[in-house]
Each structure stands twice: as structure tokens, then as C-alpha cells.
C-alpha positions in Angstrom: 0.0 0.0 0.0 1.4 3.4 -1.0 1.8 6.2 1.6 -0.9 8.3 0.0 -3.3 5.3 0.2 -2.5 4.8 3.8 -3.1 8.5 4.6 -6.4 8.4 2.7 -7.7 5.3 4.5 -6.7 6.7 7.9 -8.4 10.0 7.1 -11.6 8.2 6.1 -11.6 6.0 9.2 -11.0 8.9 11.5 -13.6 11.1 9.7 -16.3 8.5 10.1 -15.5 7.5 13.7 -18.1 8.2 16.3 -17.2 10.2 19.4 -15.9 7.4 21.6 -13.9 6.0 18.7 -12.4 9.4 18.0 -11.3 9.8 21.7 -9.7 6.3 21.6 -7.9 7.1 18.3 -6.7 10.5 19.7 -5.3 8.8 22.9 -3.5 6.2 20.8 -2.0 8.7 18.4 -1.1 11.1 21.2 0.8 8.3 23.0 2.5 7.3 19.8 3.6 10.8 18.8 4.8 11.6 22.3 7.2 8.8 22.0 5.9 6.4 24.6 7.4 3.2 23.5 6.5 1.2 26.6 3.3 1.9 28.4 2.0 0.7 31.7 -1.2 -1.3 31.4 -3.2 1.7 32.6 -1.5 4.1 30.1 -2.3 1.6 27.3 -6.0 1.9 27.9 -7.9 4.5 25.9 -9.5 7.5 27.8 -13.0 6.2 27.0 -12.3 2.8 28.5 -10.5 4.4 31.5 -13.6 6.4 32.3 -15.9 3.4 32.0 -13.6 1.4 34.3 -13.5 4.3 36.8 -17.3 4.5 36.6 -17.6 0.8 37.3 -15.3 1.0 40.3 -17.4 3.9 41.7 -20.6 1.9 41.3 -19.0 -1.2 42.9 -17.8 1.0 45.9 -21.4 2.3 46.2 -22.8 -1.2 46.3 -24.5 -0.8 42.9 -23.7 -4.2 41.5 -25.0 -7.8 41.5 -22.7 -10.7 42.1 -21.9 -12.7 39.0 -23.0 -16.0 40.8 -26.5 -14.5 41.1 -26.7 -13.5 37.5 -25.4 -16.9 36.3 -27.9 -18.7 38.6 -30.8 -16.6 37.3 -29.8 -17.1 33.7 -29.5 -20.9 34.2 -32.9 -21.0 35.8 -34.5 -18.8 33.2 -33.2 -20.8 30.2 -33.1 -24.2 31.8 -29.4 -24.6 31.5 -27.2 -27.0 33.5 -23.6 -26.5 34.4 
């Protein structure tokens, strides 16, 4: 693929990205152009995903969650699954 083709394809993908995708792309490119060659696991996560993780942590700390075992049990009962 020629350089001009790569630029065109990247432009099209960025232009048609939704808001969340655009923020993720921006985070990735910013890290790349700032020369971060090795990222911590947290730094490698896009800003959108970081916000969602932080939101989930806040909800868990506030007790706004259901244990996975309850959800699994209810799903098995609802659909007649064994396992």
C-alpha cells in the first residue's frame, strides 16, 4: 500500500469515527507521537475505557452491583441450563 493510500484510508476511518472511537484514536496517536514506547497497562487503555472502568469502580464501591454468581444462577434457571 502506498503512503498516500494509507493516509487516505486513515483519514476516512477517523472522519467517520463516532465520538468514543475518536477519543480512543486520539489517545493512541497522542501516546505514539509523544514517543511512549513502553506503556503501563493503565496508560495503554484509551481514555474512554478508563472512564468506563472508573465509573464501574465507583458503582461497585457504592454497592450498585449484583454478584456474578446470582446472574449466572438466574440465567441458568430462566433458560433451563445445567452446568
